[in-house]
C-alpha positions in Angstrom: 27.7 -1.6 -32.8 25.6 1.1 -31.8 24.6 0.9 -28.1 20.9 -0.6 -27.1 18.9 2.9 -26.6 15.2 1.0 -25.5 14.9 -2.6 -24.3 12.2 -5.0 -22.8 12.3 -7.8 -20.7 9.1 -10.4 -20.1 6.9 -7.0 -21.3 3.2 -8.4 -20.6 -0.2 -6.2 -21.0 -3.3 -8.3 -20.1 -7.0 -6.8 -20.0 -9.2 -9.8 -18.3 -8.7 -12.6 -20.1 -6.7 -10.7 -23.2 -3.2 -11.3 -24.0 -2.6 -8.1 -25.7 1.2 -8.4 -25.1 2.2 -11.9 -24.2 6.0 -11.7 -22.2 7.7 -9.5 -24.9 11.7 -9.6 -25.2 12.6 -6.6 -27.1 15.6 -4.4 -27.7 16.2 -1.3 -29.9 19.3 -0.1 -30.7 20.4 3.9 -31.4 20.3 5.4 -34.5 18.5 2.6 -35.8 14.3 2.8 -37.9 12.4 0.1 -36.9 9.3 -1.0 -38.1 6.8 -2.9 -36.3 4.0 -5.3 -38.1 1.4 -7.7 -37.6 -2.0 -8.6 -38.7 -4.8 -6.3 -36.9 -5.4 -7.5 -33.1 -1.2 -8.7 -32.6 -0.8 -5.8 -29.9 1.2 -3.1 -32.1 -0.7 -0.4 -30.7 -0.7 -1.5 -27.1 2.9 -2.6 -27.0 3.9 1.2 -27.8 1.6 2.5 -25.8 3.3 0.4 -22.9 6.7 1.8 -23.9 5.6 5.7 -24.3 3.9 5.0 -20.7 0.4 5.4 -22.0 -1.0 1.9 -20.8 0.6 0.7 -17.6 2.0 -2.6 -17.6 0.9 -5.6 -15.8 4.5 -7.4 -16.0 8.0 -7.1 -16.9 10.4 -4.1 -17.1 11.3 -1.5 -19.8 14.9 0.3 -20.2 15.6 3.2 -22.0 19.6 4.3 -22.4 19.8 1.7 -18.9 16.9 3.2 -16.9 14.3 1.4 -15.4 11.0 3.6 -16.7 8.7 0.9 -16.2 6.5 2.8 -13.5 7.7 6.2 -14.9 4.7 8.1 -15.7 4.5 9.1 -19.6 5.4 12.9 -19.2 8.2 11.9 -17.3 9.3 9.5 -20.2 8.7 13.0 -22.6 11.1 14.4 -20.2 13.7 12.0 -21.1 13.6 11.9 -24.8 10.7 9.8 -25.6 8.0 11.0 -28.3 5.2 9.5 -29.1 3.0 10.4 -32.1 -0.9 8.5 -32.2 -2.8 6.2 -34.0 -5.4 8.5 -34.1 -4.7 12.0 -34.2 -3.8 13.8 -30.9 -3.7 17.7 -31.4 -5.3 20.7 -29.7 -8.6 21.0 -32.5 -9.1 24.8 -31.2 -5.6 26.1 -31.6 -3.7 26.9 -34.1 -1.4 24.6 -36.3 2.1 26.7 -35.2 0.4 26.9 -31.3 0.2 23.2 -31.2 3.9 22.9 -31.9 4.9 25.2 -29.4 3.3 23.6 -26.8 5.6 20.6 -27.6 8.2 22.8 -28.0 7.8 24.1 -24.5 8.0 20.5 -23.3 11.6 20.3 -24.8 12.4 23.2 -22.7 10.9 21.6 -19.5 13.2 18.8 -20.3 16.3 20.6 -21.1 15.5 22.0 -17.9 15.5 26.2 -18.4 17.6 25.7 -22.2 16.9 28.8 -24.1 14.9 28.1 -27.1 13.6 30.7 -29.8 9.8 28.9 -29.9 9.2 31.3 -33.1 12.0 29.6 -34.6 11.5 26.1 -33.4 8.0 25.8 -34.4 8.6 27.3 -37.8 11.3 24.6 -38.6 9.5 21.8 -37.6 6.3 23.1 -40.1 8.6 23.1 -42.8 9.6 20.1 -42.0 6.1 18.2 -42.6 5.6 20.6 -45.2 2.8 23.0 -43.4 4.6 26.3 -43.0 1.8 27.8 -44.9 -0.3 26.5 -43.0 1.2 28.1 -39.3 -2.3 30.3 -38.6 -5.1 28.0 -39.3 -7.1 26.1 -36.8 -6.0 22.7 -36.4 -9.4 21.1 -36.0 -10.0 22.5 -39.5 -7.2 20.7 -41.6 -8.0 17.4 -43.2 -6.8 14.3 -41.3 -4.2 13.5 -43.4 -2.7 17.0 -42.4 -3.5 16.8 -38.6 -1.7 13.6 -38.6 1.7 15.6 -40.3 0.6 18.4 -37.5 1.3 15.3 -34.9 4.8 14.2 -36.6 5.9 18.2 -36.3 4.5 18.5 -32.5 6.8 15.4 -32.0 9.7 16.8 -33.7 10.1 19.8 -31.9 10.5 17.9 -28.7 13.8 17.1 -31.0 13.3 13.2 -29.1 15.9 10.7 -29.0 13.7 8.2 -29.6 10.7 8.8 -31.6 7.6 6.7 -32.1 5.6 6.8 -34.9 1.7 4.6 -34.9 0.5 4.4 -38.3 1.9 8.1 -39.5 0.7 7.5 -42.8 -2.7 6.7 -42.7 -5.4 9.1 -44.4 -2.1 10.5 -46.4 -1.9 10.4 -50.0 0.9 8.8 -52.6 3.3 12.2 -53.2 2.6 13.2 -49.3 3.7 9.2 -48.2 7.0 9.6 -50.7 7.8 13.0 -48.8 7.2 11.7 -45.2 9.2 8.7 -46.2 11.9 11.4 -46.8 11.3 13.3 -43.7 11.6 10.0 -41.7 15.3 9.4 -43.5 16.2 12.7 -42.4 15.0 12.4 -38.7 16.7 9.0 -38.5 20.0 11.5 -38.5 19.9 12.8 -35.4 17.0 10.4 -33.7 16.2 6.3 -33.2 12.9 5.7 -35.0 9.9 2.9 -33.9 7.4 2.8 -36.1 4.2 1.2 -36.7 2.9 0.9 -40.1 0.1 -1.1 -42.5 1.7 0.1 -45.9 4.3 -2.2 -46.4 5.8 -0.8 -49.1 7.1 2.3 -46.7 8.1 -0.4 -44.1 10.2 -1.6 -46.9 11.4 1.6 -48.0 12.5 2.7 -44.4 12.9 -0.4 -41.7 16.7 -1.1 -40.9 15.2 -4.6 -39.0 11.3 -5.7 -38.9 9.9 -6.8 -35.7 6.5 -9.1 -36.5 3.8 -9.3 -33.9 1.3 -12.2 -34.0 -1.1 -12.7 -30.7 0.9 -10.2 -28.6 4.2 -11.9 -29.1 7.6 -11.5 -31.4 6.9 -13.9 -34.5 10.2 -12.6 -36.4 12.8 -10.3 -36.6 15.1 -9.2 -39.3 15.7 -7.3 -42.1 13.8 -6.6 -45.1 14.8 -9.3 -47.2 14.9 -11.8 -44.4 10.9 -10.9 -43.2 9.9 -11.1 -47.1 11.5 -14.8 -47.1 10.1 -15.8 -44.1 7.1 -18.6 -44.5 5.7 -17.9 -41.2 6.0 -14.2 -41.5 4.0 -15.1 -44.7 1.4 -17.3 -43.4 0.2 -15.1 -40.8 0.2 -11.9 -41.9 2.3 -10.6 -45.5 0.2 -13.5 -47.7 -3.3 -12.0 -46.7 -2.0 -8.1 -46.0 -3.7 -5.4 -48.2 
């Protein structure tokens, strides 16, 4: 059985009286594609923001490859090998597509402490992987929203992360782009562990090895796609009313 790459114990994040994440014990195995689903307000984005260091923890612990990273700043987590693409695009709007990816590749060079990288090749490879190779010189902010989401994935790929966290990556993509994205994720999973928040249940059922269902800041259920589909509690809380 593969080693656990990331784990949380009693993880909590409160915003005043709102318990956005309320005591989550979670483990993710190396090489896995894990999907996190749940109704709006279930705490999904807050949870992965805690994992990436974008949001501070109220209580509990996070470990990555056995190291306690609970209080580690986000930029240091990136250097450890955790890449996080946001639910809302987080790109440099005024720079070109290629310049955005080069910045990400620079972060990887810092992680590898002076390892020599061919930035042009790394940039080209990442853009080709997401289908943006022909748009390298375009200004990032002038692309359609769906293409900006793909650029953000390319920036994550340029880091060559050990763990890639994708928050609603298919939002704004066409059906053909979603199909290409699923193929891409399967290819990425050969070298990276993937944690995926996604509302598109066809994407979830196609990609996920296992699914974690959140509801009101807690884990409602975990299992394979078949087990989650057959879970009556999940049906009542989420799947039966999902659009």
